[in-house]
ROMI-172377 format. One line per 5 residues: their letters; for each residue y, x, z of N, C-alpha, C, O. Coordinates in steps of 0.001 Angstrom, whole numbers, plus 500000, padded with zeros to 6 digits. Atoms other than C-alpha are relative to their C-alpha. Layout:
a) Y/X/Z/Y/X/Z/Y/X/Z/Y/X/Z; ... .
END
This chain:
xxxxx) 501031/499233/500102/037982/030223/734061/500055/501255/500572/500807/502116/500115; 499922/498566/499110/037385/033112/736490/499151/501054/499427/498255/500748/498641; 500415/498921/500252/036344/036496/736010/498316/500249/500177/497626/501006/499495; 501403/500074/499782/032879/035925/737370/499247/499283/498857/498226/499749/498349; 500529/500837/501140/032178/033192/734713/499979/501129/498668/498952/501192/497991 .
xxxxx) 499945/499066/501253/033271/036043/731831/499078/500774/500175/498233/500831/499282; 500931/499061/499930/031261/038606/733268/498489/499572/499886/497628/500256/499332; 501530/500635/500109/028007/036305/733649/499859/499739/498485/498731/499910/498023; 500464/500165/501288/028334/035508/730047/499878/500937/498937/499263/500707/497895; 500470/498629/500504/028483/039139/728821/498714/500571/500414/497874/501059/499658 .
xxxxx) 501274/499614/499494/025833/039957/731371/498881/499182/499212/497975/499934/498853; 500953/501050/500562/023612/037046/729732/499739/500291/498659/498623/500347/498142; 499999/499994/501605/024494/037538/726214/499818/501366/499282/499687/501500/498065; 499859/498699/500625/024462/041227/725820/498619/500466/499285/498687/501198/498297; 501189/499765/500868/020488/041447/724805/500201/499190/498688/499815/499835/497713 .
xxxxx) 499864/500429/501117/021321/038976/722072/500974/500493/498902/500757/500457/497690; 499087/499402/500875/024273/040515/720696/499462/501281/499300/499647/501579/498120; 500633/498833/500638/022358/043714/720346/499139/499606/499055/499246/500120/497941; 500915/500418/500907/019651/042006/718715/500471/499482/498702/500131/499860/497581; 499639/500698/501484/021489/039679/716328/501265/500697/499283/501404/500667/498060 .
xxxxx) 498896/499313/500645/024661/041620/715735/499958/501343/499349/500339/501491/498188; 500189/498501/500677/024026/045333/715053/499238/500843/501179/499785/501060/502260; 500559/498861/499162/021496/047731/716778/500655/501459/500024/500358/502424/500728; 499458/498451/500144/023780/050588/715567/501388/499856/500110/502072/500834/499807; 498507/500077/500188/027361/049063/715964/500411/500584/501418/501369/501356/501409 .
xxxxx) 499427/499898/498859/027824/049514/719570/501242/499506/500494/501970/500008/501350; 498935/501139/499791/030285/046754/719575/499507/498726/499883/498426/498435/499371; 500571/501262/500140/030244/043244/719932/501352/499112/499135/501713/497977/499444; 498722/500448/500522/033433/042681/717503/499673/499476/498738/498532/499601/498294; 500150/500578/501482/033928/040951/714082/500318/501032/499296/499628/501036/498276 .
xxxxx) 499811/498945/501070/035262/044068/712360/500928/499497/499144/501384/498354/499187; 499298/500448/501361/037241/044179/709173/499317/500238/498758/498923/501355/498424; 500814/499882/500964/035579/043344/706183/500937/499750/498702/501774/498859/498557; 499426/500292/501374/036661/044002/702453/498659/499967/498976/497481/499964/499334; 501071/500088/501084/034758/043856/698997/499048/501044/500180/497921/500829/499734 .
xxxxx) 500891/499006/500277/033167/047121/699533/499071/500143/501497/498177/500982/501613; 500660/499803/498648/031918/046602/703361/498540/499152/499811/498380/497991/499434; 501373/500333/500199/028134/046380/703355/499224/499322/501299/498344/498461/501260; 500592/500649/498711/027282/045617/706969/501207/500137/501103/502393/500447/500983; 498982/500202/498724/028694/045186/710478/500367/501330/500145/501581/501488/500011 .
xxxxx) 499851/498922/499704/028470/048781/711187/501434/500628/498953/502317/501294/499494; 498980/499562/500838/030957/049635/708314/501337/499047/500464/502399/499564/500810; 498958/500896/499495/033140/046479/709241/500571/500683/501329/501768/500968/501374; 499465/499454/498814/033434/047963/712798/500918/501310/499865/502019/501410/500408; 499341/498895/500216/034461/051294/711712/501073/499770/499075/501879/500700/499108 .
xxxxx) 498615/500258/500713/037238/049835/709205/500704/499586/501175/501739/500245/501276; 499173/500456/498817/038627/048136/712497/500493/501151/500806/501677/501270/501123; 499454/498840/498936/038654/051358/714717/500785/500698/499032/501954/500856/499383; 498940/499113/500839/040198/053397/711814/501401/499534/499938/502389/500189/500269; 498724/500573/500234/042845/050880/710950/500761/499625/501517/501989/499533/501497 .
xxxxx) 499376/500232/498752/043684/050112/714700/500452/501601/500401/501574/501786/500872; 499418/498745/499591/043958/053898/715337/501139/500587/499306/502042/501235/499836; 498768/499572/500943/046196/054610/712397/501293/498909/500731/502444/499269/500979; 498705/500931/499859/048336/051520/713454/500600/500473/501251/501825/500458/501372; 499579/499457/498668/048478/053016/717117/500438/501480/499835/500817/502120/500816 .
xxxxx) 499855/498383/499961/049017/056556/715980/499452/500711/501046/500156/501457/501728; 500556/499288/498827/046604/057814/718424/499719/501500/499587/499090/501864/498593; 500037/498345/500177/046837/061710/718728/498869/500462/501101/498436/499757/502012; 500994/499344/499034/044330/064212/720483/500748/500160/501553/500074/500348/502566; 499176/499896/498817/047018/064397/723230/500168/498672/500896/500563/498712/502062 .
xxxxx) 499818/501289/499510/047113/060913/724114/499016/499570/501051/497979/500221/501172; 500901/500584/498790/045427/059008/727038/499821/498567/499625/500857/497911/499515; 500229/501422/500574/043928/055583/725885/499312/499018/501009/498323/499481/501578; 500434/501241/499297/043094/052345/727845/499384/499187/499056/500025/498666/498144; 500861/500851/500918/040296/050520/726151/499824/498819/500985/498923/498877/501822 .
xxxxx) 499769/500972/499101/041225/047234/727963/498982/498724/499555/499199/497889/498677; 501178/500718/500626/037979/045341/727679/499025/500369/499323/498580/499591/498479; 500698/499152/500736/035671/047933/726468/498622/499708/499150/498201/500257/498132; 501500/500293/500302/032244/046278/726112/499384/500929/500421/499569/501561/501461; 500863/498724/499689/029608/048681/725655/500423/501210/499841/499659/502162/499998 .
xxxxx) 499776/498891/500158/031829/051187/724927/499994/500747/498430/499957/501965/498251; 500133/499222/501544/031726/051857/720931/501371/500367/499671/501546/501521/499279; 498608/499585/500516/035502/051851/720179/500538/501241/500879/501181/502210/500475; 499363/498516/498873/036254/054297/723464/499114/501142/499306/499665/502174/498923; 500642/498581/500314/033478/056681/722314/500397/500346/498669/500455/501550/498417 .
xxxxx) 499630/499523/501341/034576/056557/718600/501418/500571/500023/501780/501360/499149; 498723/499372/499907/038056/057376/719681/499821/501455/500646/500364/502436/500138; 500331/498532/499406/036834/060373/721955/499501/500775/499107/500002/501898/499031; 500615/499149/501077/034546/061628/719006/500953/500382/498914/501052/501583/498664; 499442/499830/501051/036803/061287/716159/501601/500201/500142/502313/500353/499149 .
xxxxx) 498533/499542/499751/040284/061937/717637/500122/500754/501059/501177/501387/501023; 500144/499278/498818/039604/063619/720843/500979/499541/501124/501275/500201/502120; 499135/500761/498781/041786/061468/722939/499318/499763/501031/498110/499560/500915; 500755/500334/498808/041058/060868/726560/500122/498577/499901/501077/497970/499414; 499769/501487/499983/040069/057331/727122/499150/499348/501200/498001/499625/501545 .
xxxxx) 500601/500797/498727/039459/054987/730103/499641/498614/499397/500427/497964/498707; 500628/501354/500451/037259/051868/729359/499984/499081/501361/499744/499573/502464; 500108/500689/499064/037388/049024/731474/499073/498595/499576/499381/498123/498481; 500654/501050/500140/034788/045906/731606/499662/499332/501130/499356/499927/502164; 500398/500877/498901/034079/043141/733733/498263/499890/500430/497814/499512/501512 .
xxxxx) 501431/500210/500015/030267/043198/733145/499217/501393/500342/499289/502521/499853; 500930/498868/499360/027882/045234/735035/499148/500496/498935/499071/501721/498834; 500897/499700/501088/025571/045413/732185/500660/500834/498956/500267/501962/498660; 499277/499202/500783/028120/046359/729736/500265/501506/500444/500188/502522/499753; 499503/498453/499493/029182/049288/731896/498960/500753/500077/499186/501944/499864 .
xxxxx) 501252/499026/500029/025672/050685/732211/499639/500126/498733/498938/501123/498559; 500342/499775/501470/025208/050310/728365/501036/501228/499593/500713/502217/498935; 499091/498881/500581/028444/052381/727904/499732/501206/500482/499601/502178/499737; 500409/498602/499573/027653/055053/730145/498958/500691/499374/499009/501871/499029; 501082/499420/501003/024412/055427/728351/500166/500568/498772/499643/501559/498263 .
xxxxx) 499607/499649/501460/025882/055464/725214/500713/501464/500068/500356/502461/499441; 499090/498855/499677/028506/057977/726439/499180/501138/500095/499554/502129/499467; 501051/498894/499786/025568/060289/727418/499256/500496/498777/499159/501682/498461; 500582/499935/501442/023767/059903/724150/500753/500770/499082/500256/501517/498240; 499309/499303/501256/026727/061125/722198/500267/501380/500316/500819/502144/499524 .
xxxxx) 499455/498267/499762/027116/064591/724012/501220/500241/499713/501406/501096/498847; 498745/499783/500502/030748/064408/723824/500448/501219/500761/500207/501411/501953; 499397/498801/499386/032481/067646/724395/500735/499739/501267/501412/498730/501464; 499769/500020/498607/033253/068450/728001/501699/500140/500157/502217/500044/501269; 498747/500009/499960/036983/068808/727015/500573/498550/499906/501723/498294/500261 .
xxxxx) 499512/501428/500260/037293/065115/726227/499547/499182/501208/498348/499189/501489; 500207/500701/499093/037586/062820/729156/499687/498554/499542/500529/497902/498924; 500364/501368/500155/035775/059549/728831/499335/499348/501350/498341/499735/501965; 500437/500545/498643/035488/057307/731787/499889/498509/499835/500753/497884/499220; 500081/501422/500185/034195/053784/732002/500011/499383/501355/499334/499876/502257 .
xxxxx) 499904/500500/498444/035026/051631/735092/499676/498542/499728/499851/497972/498651; 500231/501659/499930/033935/047937/736096/501508/499564/500744/502159/500178/501588; 498633/500409/499268/037052/045895/736959/500764/499006/498841/500512/498950/497638; 498930/500870/500684/039758/043377/735780/501167/501106/499462/501823/501734/500293; 498942/499074/500389/042156/045566/733644/501682/499260/500525/502695/499957/500590 .
xxxxx) 498685/500239/499369/045138/043405/735056/499862/500349/501361/500971/500284/501891; 499874/499814/498548/044176/044310/738729/499188/501255/500487/498632/501367/501579; 500726/498752/499557/042682/047852/738512/500761/500970/500623/500130/501787/501293; 499118/499389/499069/045572/049550/740009/500440/501322/499317/500470/502363/499974; 499498/498762/500553/046848/052080/737489/501565/500295/500302/502371/499372/500423 .
xxxxx) 498661/499948/499702/050072/053635/738188/500956/499646/498888/500386/499329/497844; 498995/500254/500832/053220/053009/736222/500062/501228/498833/499955/502387/499233; 499992/499100/500960/053452/054888/732747/498674/500960/500133/498777/502183/500225; 501141/499341/499904/049792/055847/732975/499215/500242/498711/498301/501066/498687; 500539/499760/501481/048808/055639/729172/501099/500224/498941/502261/499931/499223 .
xxxxx) 499572/499923/501446/050105/056306/725798/499702/498952/499257/500607/498369/498661; 500373/501171/500882/048217/053698/724084/498894/499126/500728/497878/499601/501236; 500980/501011/499400/046466/050480/725390/499462/499233/498685/500228/498741/497857; 501190/500324/501262/043469/049348/722728/499531/498659/500786/499088/498609/501933; 500762/501332/499786/042425/045706/722913/499290/499382/498917/499964/498871/498023 .
xxxxx) 500617/500602/501047/039925/044451/720724/499032/498660/500422/497989/498780/501065; 500562/501335/499376/038860/040668/721355/499802/499895/501494/498784/499466/502036; 500319/499920/498343/039382/041063/725081/501362/499077/500487/501209/498285/501417; 498843/500653/499617/042989/039594/725411/499902/498450/500289/500474/497754/501128; 499947/501605/500162/041861/036085/724382/499034/499459/501385/498804/498266/501587 .
xxxxx) 500824/500571/498639/039598/036026/727962/501259/499911/501022/501063/499307/502076; 498803/500357/498695/043211/036088/730069/500444/498847/499833/500654/498396/498707; 499386/501532/499827/044473/032768/731118/501326/500105/499352/501585/499418/498364; 498839/499954/500530/047877/033811/730490/500341/501332/499206/500377/502428/499765; 499851/498763/500833/048578/036217/727707/501209/500757/500471/501226/501970/500261 .
xxxxx) 498561/499372/499576/052129/037096/729147/499440/501063/501124/499799/502240/501138; 500493/499030/498757/050293/038648/732308/499230/501332/499334/499303/502417/499912; 500617/498700/500596/048335/041163/730080/501025/500635/499463/501051/501833/499743; 498845/499425/500564/051533/041914/728174/500881/500695/500934/501397/501754/500577; 499139/499497/498888/053515/042598/731452/499480/501178/500558/500160/502203/500609 .
xxxxx) 500883/498999/499849/050751/044703/732662/500048/501208/499158/500425/502317/499538; 500031/498986/501163/050355/046611/729485/501224/500880/499950/501204/502110/499972; 498709/499406/499818/054047/047237/729541/500357/500802/501045/501121/501748/500855; 499831/499061/498799/054083/048706/732965/499091/501099/499991/499490/502143/500508; 500938/498705/500038/051196/051068/732476/500310/500888/498861/499951/502065/498883 .
xxxxx) 499388/499143/501331/052715/052349/729092/501020/500839/500323/501967/500425/500992; 499197/498921/499788/054468/055489/729211/501265/499732/498828/500936/499308/497720; 499159/500077/501293/057989/055408/727047/499423/500445/498803/498850/501525/498656; 500339/499533/501369/057256/055378/723555/498633/499562/499840/498240/499546/498673; 501486/500700/499674/053559/053870/724637/499982/499047/498558/501008/498631/498022 .
xxxxx) 500337/500967/500792/051910/051720/721938/498708/499012/500441/497684/499334/501043; 501101/500898/499738/049829/048834/722251/499389/499260/498790/500184/498769/497988; 500485/500107/501161/047423/047854/719661/498796/498699/500433/497915/498856/501277; 500942/501065/499625/045487/044310/719726/499458/499274/498748/500172/498876/497827; 500861/500643/500989/042817/042821/717550/499199/498890/500649/498269/499096/501428 .
xxxxx) 500762/501230/499054/041707/039229/718746/500313/498832/498963/501050/498882/497978; 499689/501404/500453/041566/035580/717747/501416/499380/500239/501866/499563/501370; 498758/500616/499634/044915/033717/717571/500084/498480/499094/499374/498301/498105; 499803/501352/500657/045981/030014/716417/501140/500281/499160/502097/500926/499589; 498597/500259/500789/048470/029586/713623/500507/498715/499817/501215/498426/498852 .
xxxxx) 499639/501648/499953/049066/025986/714227/499501/499289/501321/498612/499719/502058; 500838/500694/498924/048464/023404/716797/498820/499384/499713/498602/499057/498546; 501184/500667/500312/045109/021851/717256/500202/498522/499982/500746/497845/500854; 499863/501484/500079/044827/018418/715814/499181/499169/500971/498162/499601/501510; 501000/501101/499312/043421/015477/717636/498675/499913/499997/497896/499846/500948 .
xxxxx) 501366/499977/500431/040486/015423/715766/499186/501090/500103/497967/501047/499940; 500686/498487/499699/039649/019050/716449/499765/500139/501640/498997/500973/502121; 499886/499547/498584/040097/018954/720079/498751/500167/500598/498649/501168/501308; 501422/499696/499545/036333/018615/721016/499456/500909/499505/498895/501670/500294; 500359/498838/500901/035364/020947/718436/500572/501372/500685/499887/502335/501029 .
xxxxx) 499145/498784/499393/038015/023415/719828/499467/500449/501359/499072/501597/501564; 500578/499746/499112/036918/022815/723304/498734/500697/500342/498460/501552/501183; 501804/499360/499952/033178/023545/722812/500040/501471/499472/499225/502303/499871; 499887/498461/500451/034268/026837/720957/500415/500728/501027/499773/501724/501362; 499634/499291/498888/036249/027869/723789/498880/500131/501294/498688/501168/501929 .
xxxxx) 501215/500112/498937/033430/026970/726309/498599/501125/499537/497998/501945/500230; 501064/498998/500520/030820/028774/724118/500316/501524/500039/499400/502344/500098; 499720/498619/500138/032577/032003/723990/500812/500448/501496/501415/501512/501638; 499280/499768/498712/033993/031800/727650/501493/500387/499945/501985/501337/500553; 498465/499881/500172/037594/031557/726718/500773/498883/500671/500395/497711/500645 .
xxxxx) 498979/500940/499042/040308/029852/728849/500890/499155/498845/501184/497965/498955; 499161/500607/501071/042361/029169/725623/500115/501364/498797/499626/502486/498922; 499659/499006/500950/043619/030992/722326/501660/499802/500054/502126/498698/500335; 498759/499900/500267/047228/031840/721875/500544/499816/498789/500117/500430/497810; 499188/499827/501589/049656/030907/718997/500626/501208/500013/501188/501747/500966 .
xxxxx) 499296/498518/500362/050806/034146/717090/501276/499860/500431/501724/500781/501113; 498373/500018/499866/054464/032974/717401/500293/500056/501571/501242/500693/502029; 499989/499887/498390/053931/032468/721310/499818/501342/500555/500491/501786/501485; 500430/498633/499500/052238/035905/721664/501151/500844/499362/501563/501730/500111; 498709/499030/500376/055167/037654/719674/500701/499776/500641/501107/500790/501209 .
xxxxx) 498955/499995/499082/057676/036021/721730/499747/500494/501240/500637/501256/501618; 500749/499274/498857/055840/037094/724835/500195/501350/499804/500776/501922/500726; 499862/498419/500180/055873/040635/723587/501378/500365/500159/501723/501307/500873; 498670/499493/499953/059461/040713/723077/500694/499678/501152/501592/500450/501488; 499488/500184/498711/060407/039077/726301/499631/501145/501053/500433/501577/501881 .
xxxxx) 500395/498987/498934/058344/041661/728280/500907/501385/499684/501319/502176/500532; 499215/498753/500136/060224/044364/726410/499324/501008/498861/499626/502174/498607; 500651/498876/501417/057877/045644/723256/501205/499664/499034/501981/498715/498918; 499233/500183/501461/059646/046387/720161/499454/500599/499123/498571/501395/499440; 500616/499590/501256/058847/047200/716567/498563/499529/499936/497575/500236/499737 .
xxxxx) 501256/500966/499808/056191/044535/716884/499580/499764/498532/500499/499533/497746; 500819/499897/501342/053873/044426/713666/498950/498951/500256/498357/498904/501334; 501148/501103/500061/051448/041449/712894/499345/500411/498678/500092/500683/497737; 500847/500131/500985/048713/041793/710440/498918/498903/500060/498233/498755/501072; 501024/501078/499930/046460/038824/709434/499005/500645/499121/499269/500842/497935 .
xxxxx) 500881/499316/500687/043269/040545/708473/499426/498916/498818/499130/499309/497690; 500293/500737/501139/042292/037351/706563/500447/500177/498572/499762/500128/497551; 499329/499651/501230/045000/038144/704080/499979/501304/499438/500100/501570/498242; 500050/498528/500219/044736/041868/704415/498603/500094/499432/498629/500869/498475; 501357/499656/500291/040816/041838/703761/499555/498929/499320/498395/498897/498910 .
END
C-alpha cells in the first residue's frame, strides 16, 4: 500500500470525517473515553492531555506531529503548552485544512507552527532535530513499523521522547478472522497492524529506553 493510496483515502474521506465524527474536534482520532466523557471533543482532549503529560512536553521543546491530519493536536500543543510544532501529512486537503485552522486560532507569533506535505519517513530532517515525536493513529499506515522507529530515533535529540497512540494486535489473527481483518485493513488504508510485543521489541532494538505501554481499554 503506497502513500498515494493513503493520501487519496484521506482526501476523499475528510468531508465525511468532519461531518460524522465531530465538527469541533479538529482531529480524526478515537480519543480516550472514561465514565465522565460526554462527547468526541472531550475524548480528544483527554488523549492530548494524557500524551502531552506522558511525553513531558515543555514550552522549550520542538515537536514533530508525525501524521498530523488536520492539525488538531499540533494546534492544541502550540496553544496550551507553547512548544514549537511541525506537522506532517500526506494529504493535500488535510494540509489545507490544518493551515486554515491554524490561522483561525490566532496563535501567538512567538509560537512556531509549521504544517508540511510529505512522508515523515522521507521529509529530510537533520539528526537530533526534535525533542518530541508525537504520532496518533499514523504509525499504523507504515508498512514496516521499524522504519518509523529508526527514523524517529535518528531525528530525536539525546533525551528525546517518542509518544505513540495507535491500534495494535495483542494476539495472532485466527484463520476464521482473516477475511474480516483484511477487509478492516483495506477499509482504513492500512497495510497491517503491529503486535504490541513486536513493536516493543523493535523499539528496544532501535535504541529506545524506558519504554512504557498503556492499554487504554484497561485504563479507561
